[in-house]
C-alpha positions, 0 to 999 in steps of 0.5 A: 815774736820777730814775725809778729813784729813784721806782720804788724808792720805789713798790716799798718803800711797796708792799712794806713788810713786807720791814721785818718780818724786817729789824727781827726779824733786828737784834733778834733779833741785839742780844739774842744779842750781849748774851747772849754778853756775859755768857755767852762766857768761854773760846775754845770758847764764843767759837768757838761763837758765832761760828759760830752768828752766821755761821749767823744771817747766812747764814739770814737774808741767804739769804731776805731778799734772795731776799725783796727779789729777788721784790719786785721781780719782782712790781712788774713785775706788774699787779694790777686789785684792790689786794686781789690785790696785798696777797695777792701781797706777803703771799706773799714770807714764802713765799719766805723758805725757798726763798731759804734753800735757794738761797742759805745756803751762798753768804751763808756764803762772802760772810761769810767772804770779808768778814771776810778782807777785813777782815782784810788792810784793817785792817792796811793801813788802819791803816798808811797812817793812821800815814803819813798822820796820824801815831799818838799819842805815848806820853804821850796813849796812856796818858792815853787809857788812863787815861780809857777805864778811868776808872769815871766816864766808863765809867758815863756812857752818852753820848760827851758826857763822853769827848769833853770829856775829850779835848784840843783835839789829840786831838779833831783826831786822832781826827777824821781818823783817824775821817774816813779810816775812813769814806772806807775804809769808802765805798770798799769799800761802793762796790766791793761794791755789786752783789755781793749782786744779782749772787749773787741773780741769776746765780750763787750762787758768791760768789768769782765773784760777787764778781769779775763784779760788780766787772767790771760796776760799773766798766764802768758807772763813772759811773752807778754812782758816781751811784747810790752818792753819792746813797744814801751823801749820804742815809744820811750825812744820816740818821745825822747827824740820827739823833745828834741825835735819841739824846737824845729817846725820842720822836724816837730811835723815829721815826729808828729806824723811818725808818733801817728804811725807808731800809735796805729802800729802799737795797737795793730800789734796788740791785736795781732798777738791777741788775735794770733794768741787767743781768737786763732786757737779758739777757732781751730779748737772748736772746728776739732770738737766739731769734727 
């Protein structure tokens, strides 16, 4: 496992250009969301904006994840000169159109399936939370609604003023709900961990890929759990530090760079694990059968 993390770090450092499409997509999506916030004022416009986001997601994911797969494949090649490696790395950009052509519809399907999962999971989690944690009473709910529409709180960009307005009981209450949502989100992230590599490496059918990835996930349960927990704790630590970095512009820029790097590292590590665990073994198995 340690060697896997080292290799993922090496691949990420050699292919740091993978952050460029990711940053561009995030910023374009932010700008489009800001634009839609002030222009979407009817149901047809909302539907059109949703379809646009769907296509943006499909285009980016198809091109970028295929680019990641090619970066993992490139890491297996031996280069004598650094110039040759740099040239091959830059050529990864040329794989984006190929990835879009192969997997655009696959990731449109991923978006739709994930949306359906959210629709199903949300009421289930809510009912479970109400049963385990409980709901706000009518007086507290009214007080919370009054706070959320209070102009003084609305104009405050930080969350500190809003939290100060809560009673200790409400802070504990929302803390329990936050813990529940974080736990459920973590479980869903684990269940979907091998979904994308399964699509890129094995089958473009997102529904079939989801089932096959779940089978592989539980087949190697202890290994995948260890891998996921390691990534989860690293991500949690970075997000925790990032909450404090928001108060300092310079620290916020540094943490943003680190988070983008970690995002690429996260994806490369999962792809590398999948490639070594399933793709290479299948290749060796096929070669032996041919012999």
